[in-house]
C-alpha positions as CSV (number, residue, x, y, z in Angstrom):
1,X,41.2,2.5,-18.1
2,X,39.1,5.5,-17.0
3,X,41.0,8.7,-16.1
4,X,41.3,10.0,-12.6
5,X,38.9,12.9,-13.3
6,X,36.2,10.5,-14.5
7,X,36.5,8.4,-11.4
8,X,36.3,11.5,-9.2
9,X,33.2,12.7,-11.0
10,X,31.6,9.3,-10.5
11,X,32.4,9.3,-6.8
12,X,31.0,12.8,-6.5
13,X,27.8,11.7,-8.3
14,X,27.3,8.7,-6.1
15,X,27.8,10.9,-3.0
16,X,25.1,13.3,-4.2
17,X,22.8,10.4,-4.8
18,X,23.6,9.0,-1.3
19,X,22.6,12.4,0.3
20,X,19.3,12.3,-1.6
21,X,18.5,8.7,-0.5
22,X,19.5,9.5,3.1
23,X,17.2,12.5,3.2
24,X,14.3,10.5,1.7
25,X,14.9,7.8,4.3
26,X,14.6,10.4,7.1
27,X,11.5,11.9,5.6
28,X,9.8,8.5,5.2
29,X,10.8,7.6,8.8
30,X,9.0,10.8,10.1
31,X,6.0,10.1,7.9
32,X,5.9,6.4,9.0
33,X,5.7,7.3,12.6
34,X,2.6,9.5,12.1
35,X,1.1,6.9,9.8
36,X,1.8,4.1,12.3
37,X,0.2,6.1,15.1
38,X,-2.8,6.6,12.9
39,X,-3.1,2.8,12.2
40,X,-2.7,2.0,15.9
41,X,-5.3,4.5,17.0
42,X,-7.8,3.3,14.4
43,X,-7.6,-0.4,15.3
44,X,-9.5,-0.2,18.6
45,X,-12.3,1.7,16.9
46,X,-12.5,-0.9,14.1
47,X,-12.4,-3.8,16.6
48,X,-15.2,-2.2,18.7
49,X,-17.3,-1.6,15.6
50,X,-16.9,-5.2,14.5
51,X,-17.8,-6.4,18.0
52,X,-20.9,-4.2,18.1
53,X,-21.9,-5.4,14.6
54,X,-21.4,-9.0,15.7
55,X,-23.6,-8.5,18.8
56,X,-26.3,-6.8,16.9
57,X,-26.2,-9.4,14.2
58,X,-26.6,-12.1,16.9
59,X,-29.7,-10.3,18.2
60,X,-31.0,-9.8,14.7
61,X,-30.6,-13.5,13.7
62,X,-34.3,-14.2,14.3
63,X,-35.5,-11.0,12.6
64,X,-36.5,-11.7,9.0
65,X,-36.1,-8.1,8.1
66,X,-32.4,-8.1,9.0
67,X,-31.7,-10.5,6.1
68,X,-33.4,-8.2,3.6
69,X,-30.7,-5.5,4.0
70,X,-29.4,-4.7,0.5
71,X,-25.8,-4.7,1.7
72,X,-26.2,-8.4,2.6
73,X,-27.5,-9.5,-0.7
74,X,-25.5,-12.4,-2.2
75,X,-25.4,-12.8,-5.9
76,X,-23.2,-14.6,-8.4
77,X,-20.1,-12.4,-9.0
78,X,-20.7,-11.5,-12.7
79,X,-19.7,-7.8,-12.1
80,X,-17.0,-7.1,-9.5
81,X,-15.5,-3.8,-8.3
82,X,-11.9,-4.0,-7.1
83,X,-10.4,-1.1,-5.1
84,X,-6.7,-0.9,-5.8
85,X,-4.6,1.1,-3.2
86,X,-1.3,2.0,-4.8
87,X,1.2,4.8,-4.0
88,X,1.5,8.2,-5.8
89,X,5.3,7.9,-6.0
90,X,7.8,5.2,-6.6
91,X,11.2,4.5,-5.0
92,X,9.4,2.2,-2.5
93,X,10.9,-1.2,-3.5
94,X,8.4,-3.8,-4.6
95,X,5.4,-2.0,-3.0
96,X,3.6,-1.0,-6.2
97,X,4.9,-3.9,-8.3
98,X,3.5,-6.6,-5.9
99,X,0.2,-4.7,-5.6
100,X,-0.3,-4.4,-9.4
101,X,0.7,-8.0,-9.9
102,X,-1.8,-9.0,-7.2
103,X,-4.6,-7.0,-9.0
104,X,-3.7,-8.6,-12.3
105,X,-3.8,-12.1,-10.7
106,X,-7.2,-11.2,-9.1
107,X,-8.6,-10.4,-12.6
108,X,-7.1,-13.5,-14.2
109,X,-8.6,-15.7,-11.5
110,X,-12.1,-14.5,-12.5
111,X,-12.3,-15.0,-16.3
112,X,-16.1,-15.2,-16.3
113,X,-16.5,-11.9,-14.3
114,X,-16.3,-8.3,-15.5
115,X,-13.9,-6.6,-13.1
116,X,-14.1,-2.8,-12.8
117,X,-11.2,-1.0,-11.0
118,X,-11.5,1.8,-8.5
119,X,-7.9,3.2,-8.5
120,X,-6.4,5.1,-5.6
121,X,-2.9,6.2,-6.2
122,X,-1.0,7.5,-9.3
123,X,1.1,4.4,-9.9
124,X,-1.8,2.0,-10.2
125,X,-3.8,4.6,-12.1
126,X,-1.1,5.1,-14.7
127,X,-0.4,1.4,-15.1
128,X,-4.0,0.3,-15.7
129,X,-4.9,3.4,-17.8
130,X,-2.1,2.6,-20.3
131,X,-3.6,-0.9,-20.6
132,X,-7.1,0.3,-21.1
133,X,-8.6,-1.5,-18.1
134,X,-12.2,-0.9,-17.1
135,X,-11.8,2.0,-14.6
136,X,-14.9,2.9,-12.5
137,X,-13.1,5.8,-10.7
138,X,-9.7,7.2,-9.7
139,X,-8.3,9.3,-6.9
140,X,-4.9,10.8,-6.4
141,X,-3.2,12.2,-3.3
142,X,-5.4,10.5,-0.7
143,X,-2.5,8.5,0.9
144,X,-0.5,11.7,1.7
145,X,-3.1,12.9,4.2
146,X,-5.7,10.1,4.7
147,X,-9.1,11.6,5.5
148,X,-12.2,9.6,6.5
149,X,-14.5,11.7,4.4
150,X,-12.6,11.0,1.2
151,X,-12.8,7.2,1.6
152,X,-16.3,7.4,2.9
153,X,-17.4,9.1,-0.3
154,X,-15.8,6.3,-2.4
155,X,-17.4,3.7,-0.1
156,X,-20.9,5.3,-0.4
157,X,-20.5,5.3,-4.2
158,X,-19.6,1.6,-4.1
159,X,-22.6,0.9,-1.9
160,X,-24.9,2.7,-4.2
161,X,-23.6,0.6,-7.2
162,X,-24.1,-2.5,-5.1
163,X,-27.7,-1.6,-4.1
164,X,-28.6,-0.9,-7.8
165,X,-27.1,-4.3,-8.7
166,X,-24.6,-2.7,-11.0
167,X,-21.9,-4.8,-9.2
168,X,-22.2,-8.1,-7.3
169,X,-19.2,-7.8,-5.0
170,X,-16.6,-5.3,-3.8
171,X,-13.0,-6.3,-3.0
172,X,-10.1,-4.2,-1.7
173,X,-6.5,-5.1,-2.5
174,X,-3.8,-3.3,-0.5
175,X,-0.5,-3.7,1.4
176,X,-1.2,-4.3,5.0
177,X,1.3,-2.8,7.5
178,X,2.8,-5.5,9.7
179,X,6.2,-4.0,10.6
180,X,8.8,-1.7,9.2
181,X,10.3,-4.6,7.2
182,X,7.1,-6.5,6.4
183,X,4.1,-5.5,4.4
184,X,1.5,-8.1,3.5
185,X,-0.5,-8.0,0.3
186,X,-4.1,-8.4,1.4
187,X,-7.3,-9.0,-0.6
188,X,-10.5,-8.6,1.4
189,X,-14.2,-8.7,0.4
190,X,-16.2,-5.8,1.7
191,X,-19.5,-6.3,0.0
192,X,-21.7,-8.2,0.5
193,X,-21.1,-7.8,4.2
194,X,-20.6,-11.1,5.9
195,X,-22.2,-11.1,9.3
196,X,-20.8,-13.2,12.1
197,X,-22.8,-16.3,12.8
198,X,-25.0,-15.9,15.9
199,X,-23.7,-17.9,18.8
200,X,-25.5,-18.1,22.1
201,X,-23.2,-17.6,25.1
202,X,-20.4,-16.4,22.8
203,X,-17.6,-14.6,24.8
204,X,-18.1,-10.9,24.5
205,X,-21.7,-11.1,23.5
206,X,-23.8,-8.2,24.9
207,X,-27.5,-8.5,25.5
208,X,-28.6,-5.1,24.1
209,X,-31.9,-3.5,25.0
210,X,-33.1,-2.1,21.6
211,X,-35.2,1.0,21.3
212,X,-35.3,0.2,17.6
213,X,-35.4,-3.2,16.0
214,X,-32.1,-5.0,15.4
215,X,-32.8,-4.8,11.7
216,X,-33.0,-1.0,11.9
217,X,-29.8,-0.9,13.8
218,X,-28.1,-3.0,11.1
219,X,-29.3,-0.5,8.5
220,X,-27.3,2.1,10.3
221,X,-24.2,0.1,11.3
222,X,-23.6,-1.7,8.0
223,X,-22.8,1.5,6.0
224,X,-20.5,2.7,8.8
225,X,-18.8,-0.6,8.8
226,X,-18.1,-0.5,5.0
227,X,-16.9,3.1,5.3
228,X,-14.5,2.1,8.1
229,X,-13.2,-0.9,6.1
230,X,-12.3,1.5,3.2
231,X,-10.6,4.0,5.5
232,X,-8.7,1.3,7.5
233,X,-7.3,-0.1,4.2
234,X,-6.1,3.3,3.2
235,X,-4.3,4.1,6.4
236,X,-2.8,0.6,6.4
237,X,-1.6,1.1,2.8
238,X,-0.2,4.5,3.7
239,X,1.9,3.2,6.6
240,X,3.1,0.2,4.5
241,X,4.2,2.6,1.7
242,X,6.3,4.8,4.1
243,X,7.8,1.6,5.6
244,X,8.7,0.2,2.2
245,X,10.2,3.5,1.0
246,X,12.2,3.9,4.2
247,X,13.6,0.4,3.9
248,X,14.3,0.9,0.1
249,X,16.1,4.2,0.8
250,X,18.1,2.7,3.6
251,X,19.3,-0.1,1.3
252,X,20.1,2.5,-1.4
253,X,22.1,4.5,1.0
254,X,24.1,1.5,2.2
255,X,24.7,0.4,-1.4
256,X,25.9,3.9,-2.3
257,X,28.4,3.8,0.6
258,X,29.7,0.4,-0.7
259,X,30.1,1.8,-4.2
260,X,31.9,4.9,-2.9
261,X,34.4,2.6,-1.0
262,X,35.0,0.5,-4.1
263,X,35.4,3.6,-6.4
264,X,37.8,5.2,-3.9
265,X,39.9,2.0,-3.8
266,X,39.9,1.9,-7.6
267,X,40.8,5.5,-7.7
268,X,43.8,4.9,-5.4
269,X,44.9,2.0,-7.6
270,X,44.7,4.0,-10.8
271,X,46.5,6.9,-9.2
272,X,49.2,4.5,-7.9
273,X,49.6,2.9,-11.4
274,X,49.9,6.4,-12.9
275,X,52.6,7.4,-10.4
276,X,54.5,4.2,-11.0
277,X,54.2,4.7,-14.7
278,X,55.6,8.2,-14.4
279,X,58.5,7.0,-12.2
280,X,59.4,4.3,-14.7
281,X,59.3,6.8,-17.6
282,X,61.6,9.1,-15.6
283,X,64.0,6.4,-14.7
284,X,64.0,5.0,-18.2
285,X,64.6,8.5,-19.6
286,X,67.5,9.1,-17.2
287,X,69.0,5.7,-18.1
288,X,68.8,6.4,-21.8
289,X,70.4,9.8,-21.3
290,X,73.2,8.4,-19.3
């Protein structure tokens, strides 16, 4: 049976851990609010960009030049670039584990393709580097302060590789933010860009008057659309990370409180047993002396 001092030390250690997890929960909650606001503000812009792209695509449906855009080229997927958005830190539950397993599953499902990885986040970078995966690029620290220019540079590099036919498709795997308790693992194809089918009389269709040809407009819109998809995935992943860490730290804090209660009860039992033992020894000694 452990001594009283050992139990007290363990209770003190658990209390210190509880203070740390509680502080981390509060920090993640504050960061989550900012990240969630960023996601909510970006969604109308992304929706409007998709709507404009759909309308321009509908107008360009009869333009043969529109179909010659390099970002629309469809090829057999022999060489694939997968953008993996992981976290820089752990202590976020299954956030990184699910993402890495999803990336491994993506690679296994394409045994005939050569999959290169563009890694954003320290956890994913460290995991795949140790396993000598084919890494096309890596970036650390982007999720702390997501900036459009950072992801736009990665998107432009991916588009250049696609135009030179070094890769045949670009996918993004990330945790999409649904709610504080829910993050959805999402795999989306970014390149080649899939234009919406033209539909006459489709609700929301705008009959634009073009100063330039629809094909020229697509040449401008498609790169912006790809850059926006990269940035949107990053801020979704950032919000999901903070939500996962806040949930994990809340559970850790609750578990620490339960452990403290159990250890305190055990301490009282040990102390009571010790007192009882001493009383018995005193009474036995007095009886023997008498």
